[in-house]
C-alpha distance (Angstrom), angle and dihedral (degrees) to the residues before:
residue distance angle dihedral
M1 . . .
E2 3.78 . .
K3 3.78 120.9 .
I4 3.75 133.8 -130.6
S5 3.74 127.8 -141.9
S6 3.77 98.4 -124.7
H7 3.73 127.6 94.4
P8 3.79 115.4 -117.1
D9 3.74 118.5 -104.3
D10 3.75 139.4 155.6
S11 3.75 121.7 -107.4
S12 3.77 94.0 -95.1
A13 3.76 98.6 41.3
V14 3.76 119.8 132.3
G15 3.78 113.3 -154.7
H16 3.79 120.9 -124.3
D17 3.76 127.3 -147.2
S18 3.76 93.6 -123.1
S19 3.78 93.9 57.1
G20 3.80 95.1 48.5
H21 3.81 93.7 -115.8
L22 3.76 126.5 141.2
Q23 3.80 112.0 -121.8
R24 3.82 124.2 -110.9
T25 3.80 96.1 -133.2
L26 3.83 103.0 128.6
D27 3.81 110.6 107.4
N28 3.80 126.8 -148.4
R29 3.82 91.8 -96.2
H30 3.82 90.0 53.8
I31 3.81 93.0 50.6
Q32 3.80 93.7 46.3
L33 3.80 94.3 48.5
I34 3.82 92.9 42.0
S35 3.79 88.3 54.0
I36 3.81 91.2 48.7
G37 3.79 91.8 45.5
G38 3.79 89.7 49.9
A39 3.80 90.2 54.8
I40 3.81 92.5 49.7
G41 3.77 100.4 62.4
T42 3.77 137.9 162.8
G43 3.78 88.9 -92.5
L44 3.81 89.9 69.3
F45 3.79 96.4 47.8
M46 3.81 99.1 36.1
G47 3.79 107.6 17.7
S48 3.79 101.8 41.8
G49 3.81 90.7 80.6
K50 3.79 89.8 62.2
V51 3.82 91.2 47.2
V52 3.81 90.2 52.3
A53 3.81 90.0 49.6
L54 3.82 89.7 52.0
S55 3.80 101.7 36.5
G56 3.80 104.7 24.3
T57 3.77 114.4 -154.6
S58 3.80 90.2 -21.9
I59 3.82 83.8 82.8
V60 3.80 84.4 93.0
L61 3.79 89.6 61.4
V62 3.84 91.3 45.2
Y63 3.80 92.0 56.4
A64 3.81 93.1 40.9
I65 3.83 93.6 52.4
L66 3.79 94.0 44.6
G67 3.80 92.0 44.4
F68 3.80 91.1 50.4
F69 3.79 93.1 56.7
L70 3.80 93.6 38.8
F71 3.80 89.4 59.7
F72 3.81 89.9 61.4
V73 3.82 91.4 48.5
M74 3.79 89.0 54.7
R75 3.81 92.8 45.6
A76 3.81 90.0 52.1
M77 3.80 89.3 50.1
G78 3.79 91.1 48.0
E79 3.80 93.6 52.7
L80 3.80 91.1 48.4
L81 3.81 94.8 48.1
L82 3.78 93.6 47.8
C83 3.80 96.4 44.5
D84 3.82 87.4 77.4
L85 3.80 123.3 6.3
R86 3.79 91.2 -151.3
F87 3.80 84.8 81.3
K88 3.81 104.6 92.1
S89 3.81 97.4 -175.4
F90 3.78 141.0 -3.9
A91 3.82 88.1 -93.0
D92 3.82 89.1 66.7
I93 3.80 88.9 51.3
V94 3.79 93.2 51.5
A95 3.81 91.0 47.8
A96 3.81 90.8 50.5
Y97 3.81 99.4 46.4
L98 3.81 103.1 27.5
G99 3.79 99.0 32.3
P100 3.81 136.6 -99.4
R101 3.82 93.1 -77.6
A102 3.81 90.8 58.5
G103 3.80 90.3 46.2
F104 3.81 89.8 50.8
V105 3.80 93.9 50.4
L106 3.81 93.5 44.4
S107 3.80 95.2 47.6
W108 3.79 95.2 49.2
S109 3.82 90.8 43.2
Y110 3.79 91.8 50.4
W111 3.78 89.7 48.5
L112 3.81 89.5 52.0
S113 3.80 92.2 46.2
W114 3.79 91.4 56.6
S115 3.79 94.0 40.5
V116 3.81 88.9 54.1
A117 3.82 93.1 42.0
V118 3.81 91.4 51.3
V119 3.80 89.6 55.0
G120 3.81 88.8 50.7
D121 3.80 92.3 48.4
V122 3.79 93.2 48.2
V123 3.81 89.8 48.2
V124 3.81 87.5 54.4
V125 3.82 90.2 49.8
A126 3.79 87.5 55.7
G127 3.79 90.9 49.2
F128 3.79 92.7 52.9
F129 3.81 90.5 46.2
Q130 3.80 87.9 57.7
Y131 3.81 87.8 60.3
W132 3.82 86.3 78.3
Y133 3.80 99.6 26.6
P134 3.83 107.9 30.2
D135 3.81 93.3 170.5
V136 3.81 94.6 58.3
P137 3.84 111.5 100.7
A138 3.81 110.4 -111.3
W139 3.80 93.1 -126.3
M140 3.82 93.4 65.0
P141 3.85 99.5 64.0
A142 3.82 89.0 35.0
F143 3.80 94.6 58.4
F144 3.81 92.2 40.8
T145 3.81 90.4 53.7
M146 3.80 92.4 47.6
F147 3.81 93.7 51.9
L148 3.81 90.2 46.4
L149 3.82 92.5 53.0
L150 3.79 92.8 46.7
G151 3.80 88.8 52.1
L152 3.82 92.5 50.1
N153 3.80 91.5 50.2
M154 3.80 90.3 53.4
L155 3.80 86.9 69.4
A156 3.81 126.0 79.7
V157 3.79 117.3 -62.8
R158 3.80 89.8 -112.6
V159 3.81 87.8 65.3
F160 3.80 88.5 55.1
G161 3.80 88.6 50.2
E162 3.80 92.0 51.0
V163 3.81 93.4 47.2
E164 3.81 91.5 49.8
F165 3.80 91.0 44.9
W166 3.80 92.4 58.4
F167 3.80 94.2 38.3
A168 3.81 88.3 55.0
I169 3.82 91.6 47.6
I170 3.82 89.2 54.6
K171 3.81 91.9 48.9
I172 3.80 93.1 48.5
A173 3.80 92.5 47.1
A174 3.81 91.3 49.6
I175 3.80 94.2 50.8
V176 3.81 92.5 45.9
L177 3.82 89.7 49.1
L178 3.79 90.9 49.5
I179 3.81 92.2 49.3
L180 3.81 92.9 48.7
T181 3.83 92.2 46.4
A182 3.80 91.8 48.3
L183 3.81 92.8 47.7
F184 3.83 89.5 52.1
M185 3.80 90.9 49.7
I186 3.82 91.1 48.4
G187 3.81 91.9 46.6
T188 3.82 91.5 52.3
S189 3.85 94.1 40.9
Y190 3.79 90.1 -121.7
T191 3.81 114.1 -158.9
S192 3.80 115.5 -146.0
P193 3.85 122.5 -143.0
N194 3.82 90.2 -97.8
G195 3.82 91.3 56.8
V196 3.82 100.3 -103.3
V197 3.82 112.8 143.4
A198 3.80 113.1 -146.1
S199 3.80 108.8 -116.7
F200 3.80 140.3 141.6
G201 3.80 84.3 -126.7
H202 3.82 88.9 82.8
M203 3.82 87.1 74.0
V204 3.82 91.6 67.4
E205 3.79 104.2 26.3
P206 3.84 117.4 130.6
Q207 3.81 115.6 -70.1
S208 3.81 91.8 5.0
I209 3.81 101.3 104.6
L210 3.82 99.9 55.0
P211 3.81 105.2 5.6
H212 3.82 92.3 164.7
G213 3.79 97.8 30.3
L214 3.79 125.4 -118.8
S215 3.81 92.0 -38.5
G216 3.81 90.5 63.5
F217 3.80 90.9 45.7
F218 3.81 92.1 52.0
A219 3.81 92.8 43.9
G220 3.80 89.1 58.8
F221 3.80 91.2 70.0
Q222 3.82 93.4 74.3
I223 3.81 96.2 65.4
A224 3.81 89.7 35.8
V225 3.82 90.1 58.5
F226 3.80 89.5 50.0
S227 3.81 88.8 50.0
F228 3.81 90.8 58.1
A229 3.81 94.2 43.4
G230 3.78 106.3 119.0
T231 3.79 96.6 39.3
E232 3.80 87.1 106.6
L233 3.83 89.1 55.5
I234 3.80 89.1 101.1
G235 3.80 85.5 67.1
T236 3.81 90.2 64.4
T237 3.82 94.3 46.3
A238 3.82 92.3 59.0
A239 3.81 92.7 97.2
E240 3.81 91.6 54.0
A241 3.81 100.2 39.4
K242 3.78 124.6 106.1
N243 3.82 113.6 -131.6
P244 3.83 95.8 1.0
E245 3.84 90.7 -179.0
R246 3.81 88.2 68.0
T247 3.80 104.5 29.7
L248 3.82 101.2 45.3
P249 3.85 97.4 53.0
K250 3.79 90.7 47.2
A251 3.81 92.3 50.5
I252 3.81 93.2 46.9
N253 3.80 96.9 45.2
T254 3.80 92.5 55.6
I255 3.83 93.1 57.5
P256 3.86 94.9 96.6
W257 3.80 91.6 52.4
R258 3.80 91.8 48.3
I259 3.80 91.1 51.6
L260 3.80 91.3 47.5
L261 3.81 93.4 50.3
F262 3.78 105.6 32.2
Y263 3.79 99.7 36.8
I264 3.78 113.6 20.3
L265 3.81 101.1 34.5
A266 3.81 93.5 40.0
L267 3.80 93.0 51.3
V268 3.81 92.9 44.1
C269 3.82 87.6 55.0
I270 3.82 93.6 47.5
I271 3.81 93.7 49.2
S272 3.81 91.5 44.6
V273 3.82 91.3 55.6
V274 3.81 101.3 35.5
S275 3.86 100.9 25.6
W276 3.79 118.1 -126.7
A277 3.81 95.6 -96.5
E278 3.83 91.1 58.4
V279 3.82 95.9 50.2
P280 3.84 106.1 108.2
A281 3.81 116.5 -125.9
N282 3.81 95.0 -151.7
R283 3.81 101.1 43.0
S284 3.78 136.9 53.5
P285 3.83 111.4 -81.9
F286 3.81 88.2 -153.0
V287 3.80 90.9 63.4
E288 3.80 92.2 38.6
L289 3.81 92.5 56.4
F290 3.79 91.7 64.8
L291 3.80 93.9 39.8
L292 3.82 93.1 53.0
A293 3.78 89.8 43.8
G294 3.80 89.4 57.2
F295 3.82 98.1 -108.9
P296 3.83 104.9 120.5
A297 3.82 92.6 162.3
A298 3.81 91.2 55.2
A299 3.80 89.0 45.1
G300 3.80 89.0 56.4
M301 3.79 90.4 51.1
I302 3.81 91.9 49.7
N303 3.80 88.9 47.3
F304 3.82 88.2 58.1
V305 3.80 90.7 49.0
V306 3.79 92.1 49.7
L307 3.80 89.3 48.4
T308 3.82 90.9 53.9
S309 3.80 88.9 46.6
A310 3.79 91.4 56.6
A311 3.81 89.5 46.7
S312 3.81 89.3 50.4
S313 3.78 91.9 52.0
A314 3.81 90.2 48.9
N315 3.81 90.0 48.7
S316 3.81 90.2 54.3
G317 3.78 89.9 48.8
V318 3.79 93.6 52.8
Y319 3.81 89.7 49.6
S320 3.80 96.0 46.2
G321 3.80 95.8 43.8
C322 3.79 95.5 53.3
R323 3.84 91.5 45.7
M324 3.78 89.4 54.5
L325 3.81 90.4 52.3
F326 3.81 88.5 49.3
G327 3.81 89.9 55.7
L328 3.81 90.8 47.9
A329 3.79 90.5 54.0
L330 3.82 91.1 51.9
R331 3.81 88.8 54.8
K332 3.83 90.0 47.7
S333 3.80 88.7 -116.4
A334 3.81 92.1 119.0
P335 3.82 133.5 32.7
A336 3.81 111.8 -63.3
L337 3.81 88.6 -123.8
F338 3.82 88.8 72.6
G339 3.81 89.1 62.4
K340 3.81 94.6 60.3
L341 3.80 118.8 106.3
S342 3.77 129.0 -149.2
A343 3.81 123.2 -127.1
L344 3.82 86.3 -88.8
S345 3.84 91.9 54.9
V346 3.80 92.6 -107.5
P347 3.85 119.2 139.9
V348 3.77 89.3 -124.7
W349 3.82 99.4 174.8
S350 3.82 91.1 50.2
L351 3.79 87.4 50.3
L352 3.81 93.5 50.3
F353 3.81 93.2 47.7
S354 3.81 91.3 49.7
G355 3.79 90.1 46.4
V356 3.80 93.4 53.7
F357 3.81 90.4 49.7
M358 3.80 91.4 49.6
L359 3.79 92.6 48.4
I360 3.81 89.6 52.8
G361 3.81 88.0 51.4
L362 3.79 90.1 54.9
A363 3.79 87.8 62.6
L364 3.83 83.9 81.1
L365 3.79 85.4 80.9
F366 3.80 89.4 68.5
I367 3.82 90.2 53.0
I368 3.83 101.3 37.2
P369 3.83 109.6 28.9
E370 3.83 93.9 178.1
V371 3.81 105.6 98.4
M372 3.82 97.4 -154.6
T373 3.83 92.2 51.0
V374 3.81 91.1 54.7
F375 3.80 90.6 43.6
T376 3.83 93.1 53.5
L377 3.81 93.1 49.3
I378 3.79 93.7 46.6
S379 3.80 95.4 42.5
T380 3.81 90.7 53.4
I381 3.81 93.2 52.5
S382 3.79 89.5 46.4
A383 3.82 92.0 48.2
I384 3.81 91.7 53.4
L385 3.80 91.5 50.4
V386 3.81 92.5 45.1
I387 3.82 91.4 52.1
F388 3.81 88.0 49.9
T389 3.83 90.8 50.8
W390 3.80 93.8 49.7
S391 3.82 90.8 46.0
M392 3.81 91.9 52.5
I393 3.81 90.8 51.1
L394 3.81 89.2 54.3
A395 3.82 92.4 45.8
A396 3.81 89.4 51.3
Y397 3.80 89.8 50.4
I398 3.81 91.7 52.8
A399 3.82 89.9 49.3
Y400 3.82 90.5 47.3
R401 3.78 91.6 54.2
R402 3.80 90.1 52.1
K403 3.81 98.7 42.1
N404 3.79 102.3 34.7
P405 3.82 110.8 28.7
A406 3.81 91.7 153.9
A407 3.81 91.6 64.3
H408 3.80 89.9 51.2
Q409 3.80 91.1 51.9
R410 3.83 90.4 52.2
S411 3.80 93.5 46.9
S412 3.78 118.2 113.0
F413 3.82 91.9 -168.8
K414 3.79 105.1 54.8
L415 3.80 125.2 174.6
P416 3.83 107.9 -105.7
G417 3.79 108.8 -117.9
G418 3.79 92.9 16.9
V419 3.80 120.3 -146.7
P420 3.86 96.5 -9.1
M421 3.82 90.2 56.2
A422 3.81 90.8 46.2
V423 3.83 90.7 51.8
A424 3.82 92.2 47.2
T425 3.80 91.1 50.0
F426 3.81 91.1 47.1
L427 3.81 91.1 52.9
F428 3.80 90.6 48.1
L429 3.80 90.8 54.3
I430 3.82 90.6 50.9
F431 3.82 87.9 51.6
V432 3.82 91.5 51.6
L433 3.80 90.3 49.1
G434 3.79 89.1 55.1
L435 3.81 90.3 52.3
L436 3.80 89.7 67.1
A437 3.81 88.2 73.1
L438 3.82 91.3 65.4
R439 3.82 97.7 79.3
P440 3.81 128.9 47.6
D441 3.83 93.9 -134.6
T442 3.83 90.6 60.0
R443 3.81 99.7 29.5
T444 3.82 95.9 73.0
A445 3.80 94.4 59.5
L446 3.81 90.9 45.7
Y447 3.80 91.4 55.3
F448 3.80 95.2 48.4
M449 3.83 100.5 42.1
P450 3.85 94.6 78.3
L451 3.81 86.2 67.9
W452 3.81 88.3 63.1
F453 3.79 92.9 53.7
L454 3.81 91.4 45.5
F455 3.80 89.3 51.5
L456 3.83 91.0 52.0
V457 3.81 93.5 49.5
L458 3.80 90.7 49.8
A459 3.81 91.0 45.9
Y460 3.80 91.0 51.6
N461 3.78 93.2 48.4
R462 3.79 90.3 48.3
S463 3.79 95.5 49.8
K464 3.82 94.2 41.2
A465 3.78 86.4 -146.7
S466 3.77 114.0 -161.4
P467 3.83 126.4 -176.0
P468 3.81 118.1 -115.5
V469 3.80 119.7 -106.0
T470 3.78 98.2 -107.7
A471 3.77 108.1 121.1
T472 3.77 138.2 -2.2
T473 3.74 128.0 -125.7
P474 3.76 121.0 -122.6
T475 3.81 110.0 -73.7
L476 3.79 108.2 -76.1
N477 3.79 108.5 -149.9
């Protein structure tokens, strides 16, 4: 039988520092808000303006289609995680059902995806800081934010949960406030200083649905994928969640409602007030709504909220990246030092290594001072790695159905549509990956990323990494 990287435990076990376990200290409210916060990423607040510029009002359809398929990725992950609680993350599942090489490549790729995404998020924090202080070099608030997040993640995981809980509350409150304000402006036919009358009619006005044809519609998927990056974060909190059988299904099943409210309704309201042609491609449309409406004070408040949202996304990335390195160390696919925990049960050496890598990435600010240019490059790399992660989860699910049908029969949280739905979703993700070749600003990253995967395969073959004999997977027939 194959082995998994995780240590065995019962469903109520709480890890102890001495045994090398992560602690189950995240409550239901932490898991639910972390999952919501993961779904409301920097891509929504910062990148949605570019998607609107590319796709027009068909952005609603872009997010709806991607959200539809993402739900099935998360349901597949949920079934796999809950079929055996010895799985601590989706990386363990991939290693068990697709082999240790696949687990190695996925784990390091997911670590890179978050390390890159954190750099992008911190760059965005710097950009929003310049809203108030335009003369301050972008690297100063960026490095300050990075050091602050690394310090927070040095503390116990419950502190991370609390920080994300309140960050998510702020994000939710801001989006609800924006929706209510926009609905009031639409209801009163508010006319902005540039003469635009707020109306739902802007969603269907001439040239608004596909202003750049199908190519613009397809190009919108790249930023949309980056917007949803982090939704799978609940799959890395499984090892530190209390009562995962109850909290994980609840978090996953609410994904469609979160997409409907936080993405589709919010963007419909923004376009209805501002009109799609007035939504800026290089600034946050959330801030722009209040500026164009003549409310600069409210725009400043929303700018602060969007700044905290980017910081929240970066905080999640720091957490998730170092946990993935911790899992790699347990499988002997990374230096053993990365598997050591601090007195607060934090994988501190994994955190420090990730932090150094992220700080090096921030040096891009010295080379490319334009925030949106850095954001586009980084978001494309992250989108490619996120698509790879979701695809590997689906491939592991298909293998699980073939190798362990008994576990599927016992499951109380089955993927709707089963294997056919998993295959359809997998093919859709391959299609989206191909769309990145349509535009020059995303094509470069797509061409160079295969070198990363080749490097990982060669590194695995060189190290001959083999997982420790700690626990067995369910019987794979």
